[in-house]
N, C-alpha and C positions, 0 to 999 in steps of 0.2 A: 587526549589531544595533546601533542607535545609543542605544536606551533600552529599560530594562527596569523595569517596574511590577509589584512584587509585595508582598504583605502591608503595604500603605501606604509602601513605599520605593521611590522613582524612583531608579534608578540610572543615570548617564549615563556613556556610552563615547565620546561624540564630543565633539570640540573645539567650544566654543560660541564660535567666532570669525568674523568676516568676515560672510558673507550670513545675513539673517533665515532661520531655518527653522521653517515653521510646525509642524513635526512635534513640536517642543519645546513649543510653546505647548498643542498637544494633549495631549502627554504630561502637562503640569501640569494641565489640565482633567481628564483621567483620574485624576489623584492626588487632587485635591480630590473627585471624585465617588465614590472608593473607600469603603468600609464603616468603614474605621477613622478613630478621632479623632485619633489623633497620627501624623502624617505626617513624612516625611524625603526631601528632595532630596539625593542623594548624589553629589557632584562630585569625590570623592577620587581618581577615575581620569583626570581631564583637567587639563591645565597653562595653558588659555587661556580666557579669557571676555570677552566685549565688554559695553559698557554696554547695549546692547539686550537681552541675555540678563538682566542684572541686573534691569532693569526688569520683564521678564516675571516673573521670581522674586518681585519686591516685589508685583506684581498677584496673583500666586498666594497669596503670604501673606494678602494683604487678603482675597481670596475665600474663602479657608480660614477665615479668623476670623469672616467673614459666616455661614459654615455651621458655626459652633462647633467648628472643628477647631484644632489646633496643628500648626505647621510647625517643623522644625529642619533646618539644613543643615549637611552635612559635606563639608569640602573641605580643602586644604593649600595650601601654597606660594603661588604668584603669584594663585591663584584665591581663596584664603582672604584674602589681602591686599587684593585688589580690591573683594571683597565686603565687609570691614572698611572700607576707605576710602569705600564708598559708605553708611556708617552702619547696616548691617544688625545689627550687635551690639546696638544700642539698642531693637530690636524683633523680633529673629530668634534663637534660640539657635543658636550656632555651635560646631562641633566640629573641632577640629583634628584631621584623620586622621592626621597624623604623629605625635601624641603620644597618641592614645587608641584603645581598639579600637571597630570598629563593625560593622555587618551586613555580611557579606560579599555 
């Protein structure tokens, strides 16, 4: 299983690197379509992410906002650093998985 969507939380188990994976885009769309207003993309289990996936998460954030929903991202290590360097901290709440408890 690469992704799990449960209770407004999208857990990612697959490294988001190299080739574009349409299933991640679909999982993000399913997240926004969920009933919950407060959504989470949980990247705490992965260590690699490319700019393609960072862009998909940005698009997901703006889609969620258009549907009056909030998104936060849980990550750690190099993935969190990459997302911060992309400027996500200015518009998406970022949670450092190595320093905080989060949904398992």
